C-alpha positions, 0 to 999 in steps of 0.5 A: 411271473406270466401275468407281470411279464405281460403288464410290463409288456403292456407298460412298453407298449402303451409307452410307445402308443404315447410317444407316436401319439405326442408326435404326431401331435407335435408334427399337426401343432407345429404346422397350426403353429406356423399358421394359426390364421389358415382355418379362418382364412379357408372357411371364407375362401378370400386370399392373398394370391387371389387378390393380386390374381386380379391385376394378371389377365383373369384365368377362366374355368373350364368345366370340362376340364374341372369335371374330368379331373375331379373325376380322375382325383376320384379314380386314382382313390378307387386305386387306392381303396378299394383297388389296391386293399384288394390286390394285395389282401388276396396277396397275403395269407388269410390270417393277415388280409384285415391287418394289410387292408387296413395299412392301406386305409389308414395311410390314406386318411393320415397321409390326406390330412398331412397334405391338406395340412404342411405337404401341399404347400412343403411340394408346391409352394414357392420354389425355395432353391430347387429342393422344397416349396415354402411355407407360404400355402401351409393349411391351403392358404392361398389355395382356392377356388381360382386357376393357378396360372401353372397348377391348371389354369383352367381347372380351381387351385383346390382340385390340383391340390385334390388330384396331387394328394391321391398320388401323395397318399397311396405312395407309401401305401405301394411301400407296405406291401414289401414289408406285408404280414410282419410290420407293427401296426404303430411302426406303419404309422410313424414311419408314413408320415415321416416317408412323406414328408421326408422322401415323397415331398421333396422329390415331389418338388424336384420334378413337379412342384419348379424344384431342381430337377423339373428346371433342368427337363426331366420328364415324368408326366403321372409319377414314374420317378415321383410314385413308383421309383420312390415306392420302389427303392424304399420297399427295397430298403424296408425288406432288407432292413426288416428281414424276411417273414418267418418261415420264407424259402420254407414254409408254404407262404401262398397267396389265399385269395387270388381272386381278390388279387385279380379284382384289385387288379381290374380296379387299379387297371381302371383306376389307373386311366385317371392317374395317367391321363388324369394328368392331362389337367384337362378332357383335351386330346393329351388326356386321350392320347395318355389314356391309350398309352395307359391301355396298350400299355397295361395289355401288352406287359400282361400277355409279355408276362405271360408268355415269358412265364410259360415259357420260362415254368411251363404254365401261364398263371392268373398271378403272372398275368395280372403282375404283368398288366400291372407292371405294363401300367406301372412302366408307361406311366411317365411317358403316357403324356409323351408317346404314342400307341407304338410306343407304348406297346414296346414300353409294355413288351420291356415292362413284363419281360424285365418286371417278371425277370426282376422278381426272379431276381429277387428270389435268388438274392434272398431278400423278402419282398413280400408282394414283389415291389421291388420288381413291379414298382421300383424296376417299372418305374426306372425302365420307364423312366429311360424309356421317356427318354427314349420315345418322347415326341414333342408331336404328341405333347409340345410341352414336353421334349423329343427323346433320344429316338427323335433326336434329342440324346440330351434327354435320355441323360436328363433322365438317367440323372432322374433316376439316380437322385430320387433312388439315391435319395430314396434309400439313404433317407428311408433307411434314416426314417427305419433307425428313427421307427426303431429306436421309437416304437419297433418295427417288427411284431414278435415272431408270436404275433407273426405267427398269430397274424397280424389280423389278430395281434394287432387289431384284434380281429378275423377276416374270416370267420 
């Protein structure tokens, strides 16, 4: 009887794996069918867009700008692996560390291929009605070594594409923190594909790719809405739909390795300079200003979180300092290229205080956001976008806009519209995606597998012997 049950379970598992594989193959096959000559075109690096560009004044590549953006791309990669992998890996229990690290690495690999094949074109390709890019750049057709007049006029177009690839890759990896220790690996793969194409790509186009929010004048320098609000809002839906971990609110579920988490914090902080200062797309004064704002907000966020926790709980903690630093980094992200250092310090104060109480409030609401994605990234993203509407100054960035405190009250309204639109779209879209994933491969591991841990049940490995 037990053998029959095991065989039946294996048949179901194999069927779901085949279905998921066919889904992924259909997506990638469809991309190649849309643009069958793309691979050849990229190999010889000759594109119609580059030929047309010869009729216009030639854009000149700046080697310093190119070197900085390439370095920033590598820094953002370091945020994901090993930064986020260590940060999340230390926060889970020891039986789930490999599964948690595995999720970050595989999400990065999967989204990288999606971005090259179709994601970049849909996010940054020629605008289609303000909502999505065209398929003109599928497979990077037309994305070569020449600069683009909008997407970095002093760097190769492919460098800009690579920089944006890292943003696209780390965003769904952030969401995984909300459902750590209980999501199936097969569900993770399918969710990542669907979420990246259905949620991340359109929002990136709305704000950065010439879409309706960008045309409205919405300001998001490095991803407060595109990265943090989308991931935070989606994480909330994921945590609610999947339900709490086994033993949540009853068993001891504390982090197993805080030194790993602190190491991850340092790597995230280090990489965030590429995330924010790299968004200047050049080695220039704006990059220096964003670099300074990033560091000031992170340091302030860490100290404020520590102080508030000390007053509230009686002792300061290492986890609190690490969480406050990441909250400061996430919150200042959208404003970093539009504000000076004193505004960044104020934003850091908001981050440390508001994100701390958002995490405390989570416990009272009862949902199990395992690694506090909602409280840090979601709340931090919302606060940062609204703070941009307060503190932005054209004296810092002439290409931006003044905020409320510099005489432009309308900017705060535009920022509020962006918050509502992105959050609502992310919530509704994520809910639909989760229903699709659940109906095909299922979302949660079994109670027995959850008790065993993801390392053994999903990957047949142990993090510690």
